[in-house]
C-alpha positions, 0 to 999 in steps of 0.5 A: 656691345653689339653694333647696330647700324641704322640706314635712314632716309627722308621718311624719318624726318618727314614726320617732323615736317621736313619735305621729302626730297621730291614729290610725285612730279619729280619736283623739290619744293616746286623746282626741277631737281637739276635746277637746285641739286646739281653743279650745273644748276648752281653755275647757271643760277647761283642766287636761286640755289643759295636761296633754296637752301637758305630756306631749307636751313631756316626751316630747321629752326621750326622743326623738332626730332620725332619719336623715331629720332629719339628711339634711335638715339635711345638704342645707344643704351644697349647697342653701339649705334652708328647712323648713316643717313641720306638726310641733310638735316641735324635731327638725329644729332638733336635727338641725341645720336652720338655717331652720325654720317651724312652721305649727302652732306649737311644743311648747317655746313657750307663749303668752298666752291673749289674744294670740297674739303674746305668746310665750315659751320653755317647756321644762317644764310649763304649769300652771293659774295660770301667767300670761303677761306680759299677765296671762292664762293661759299656753297651749301655742303650738299652732295649734288647729282653728279658729285662723289659721295665721299663718305661711301667708303666709310659707310661700307666699312661700318655696315660690313661690321653690323650685328644688326641693320635697321633701314628706315625712312628710305625705299633703298631704291636710290644708288649708291646708298641702296647698295649699302645693305648688301655689305652687311654680313650674311648672318646679320638680321635686317629690319626694314621699316616702311609704310609701303615696302617694296620687299617682303619678309624672308629669311633674315629680312624682317619688314615692318609696314609702318611709318618711322615713328611707329615702326622704329619703336616696334623694332626697339621692342623686338631687339629688347628680347 
């Protein structure tokens, strides 16, 4: 089967009710980004940061995968599908996708404050005083600003072997993730689903001006021919 690689972002999960990363004012759920998404913010106020992600984690119990998630999972019937997502939720997995790489970490995992490779499952809250196996404070397994995106090399390798590339729910304006599309082979068709696309269709790039829930099934129909 051909390799279909999906690059997904916040717009996919937004239709399930999960807030996008930041609003027009540069805030995330009313907080300055650097307060809740940086090592410096965690060092300054760990209780605030833990509470912030505890609420995000609890929200996952209230939401469900949407049509876009299920459609992407369904593409596995005809393609070898690998999802590379900027999202930290588990909606792709819950919809049935078998191969998912989380570039920016996962809400339902925690890790050591001292060792990024000391990772464990986390379904409930993380509180001050909760320690990892190495004795350090547990923190969310989220890649914050200024931290290395450890999965980037693997993602580049996957995109470099794509027969089809689907970009959905992301403007592809934020690096390093935005650069991934440039590693696709020159003959690989690229489908870009976005309700307000910054690009126009040309050559191998096919732009579909729709939200994920409507646009992804449209791509699936195109790929079925």
